[in-house]
Residue, then its C-alpha position, 0 to 999 in steps of 0.5 A: m920274391a925275396v922275403i924281407t925280415e925285421t932284421a933287414i929292415r933295421e939294417l936298412a933304417a940304420f943306413r946313413s949317407p953323410s953327403a948325399p940324400v937317400v930316396s925312398c919310393y913306394l909305388d902301388v902296382d896292384g893290378r886289381r886297381l892299376v890294370l895297365r902298365q901306363d897306370y902305375e907309370s903315370e902314378l910314378d911320373g906324378l911322384l917324380r914331379e913332386a920330388k923334383a920340386l923339393p928343396g935340394a932335389d938336384a942332389a937326388a937327381p941320380d937316384l930319381r933317375r935310377i928309380e924311373e929307369y927301373v920301373k919303366g924298364g919293365f918288371d914282373r908284377s904277376r905276383i906283386r902288388g907293391l914296390a919299395l925302392f931305396s937309392c943312394a948312388e953316392g952311398g952305394l945303396w940300391e934296394v928293390v923290395p917287391l911286396p905282396l900287398p899294395v902300398s901308398s905311393r910316395i917318394v921321400v928324400n931324406s938322410s936315411p931310408a923311410v922304412g915305415q911302410l915296409e915295416s907295416v907290410v912285414q907286420e902283416l905277413h908272418r909265416f902262415g900254415v894252410l891245411l886243406a883236406d877232404r876224405q881222400r886228399a890233403r894239402v899243407f902249405v906254408f906261406q911267408m909274405g905271400e910266398l910259398v915256402d913249402h908244401s906237402e901233399l897226401l892222397d889216400e884212395l878210398p874204395r870206389d864201388y862201395d856206394a854202388r852196392g845195395e843195402s841188402d848186400k851183407g857186406y855193405d856195413r862192413e865195407q862202409q865201416h872200412v871206408e870210414e876207418l880209412a878216411a879217419q886214418h887219412l885225416r890223422q895222417a894229414a894232421r901228422a903231416t901238418f905238424q911235421l911241416f910246422q917242425d920243419q918250417g915253423f909258422e905263427h898261424l894255421t887255417i883250415g879249408a875243409p867241409d865242417e865235419i872234416a874240419r872238426t875232425l882235423e882240429s881235434g886231431l891236431h897237435p896242441y901246438l897247432r891248435e894254439r895257432l888255429v885262426g879259423r877256416i877258409n872257404v877253399s877246396v882241396g883242389a884250389s890253385v896255389d894262387e887261390i890258396r895264397t889269396a885266401a890265406l892273405d885275407v885271413e892273415a889281414e883279419v888276424e892282424r887287425a884283431l891283434e892290433a886291437e888288443h895292443v891298442a887296448r893296452l895302450r889306451d889303458a896305460v894312457g888312461s891310468g898314467n902308467r907307462g903310456v903316452a899318446g899324441l905326437e909331442g909326448t911320444l917324440a919326447a919319450l923317444a928322445e929319452r929312450r923310454v919307448d918300448v912299443l911305438f904305435v902309428s896309424q897307417g898313413y899318418r904324416e906330420s911335418g916337424w924338426r930334427c936336431e942336426t947335433c943330437g938327432g932329437l925330434a920335435r913337433k916344433g922348432p927351430a931350437c932343439p928342446i934337448d940341447g938347444q941347438a939348431m934343428a932342420h925342418v923335415e916333411d914327415i916327422v912320423e917317418e923319422a920317429v919310426d926310423t928312430a924307434l927301430a934304431q932303438s930296438c923298439r917294436v913298431e905297430i903300424c895300425v890300419d883303421n884303428a879308431d881307438l888309436d885315432v882318438l889317441g892322436r894316431f900316435g903313441a907308445l908303451l913305455r919301458f919306464 
């Protein structure tokens, strides 16, 4: 699975075709919910029916057909839970992005790719380090977007017969001390291997899977850069399969992302409350975007509203049909929120797609921290 980056998303968002529509399709193919192939194909059929009923759907017919042929032609979904497909045959655009997280199934026909959900998934999945260890074995992994980027393994054998000796054996204490020293040396090597992998690959967060005593020893022996990145522990043994480790890492990463979102939304709430470089609600935030004042855009996942886009200046508004900026005619769009995300990315704003954040919902599900 190719790893998509923020840069790639911005390039995709900037794509424009002057004479043909762009079709964006997000399809949930999560085998946990959609067990059979017919399940997600049926979901696609429903999306295609809706898209074909839209005004001007004839122009998008080649792209809808291409998406249908790809999905029904068969693909390997053993390691993916969502698909993002972008097509504009006339403009030479065809992009298929397999995703390790489920998405909300929908088709958008617009003048540019609808990248909001893609941005949300990428925000969820940074580089994540996993250190698993016991007294003899250590394994270190780096995942990005659910994909294994690199890993390292250590095995330090301990003497096998020391625990079979009676306590009357005069050498028992020395043997026991020797074994403990070997185990401690092994854990120090595991900490060094983790730091080496961090230097080679880099990762934003690190989680540890080990018995409590071993985990505490590991944590105390980590380089300060790694201790800064610790985000708790996972209940996974050192002998777990890569798929089990990946799933546990994704679960921890989702928890980390929710906590970070809460911190960021708290900043927005305080800024709006104090009237200091914060705006909430659709109309005010769209106006700030038009003035290029937005630094960070906040959107509740799944939030959709219809609105208007100026054909002349590209400005967005909740109400039309005259543009509040230049007075020119505006075109009605089905999802002004998706348009706003695209505009924010084009302006090099950071976009925070927040999941189940009650504070942002209270603020109108849409807001921004402002540059000025």
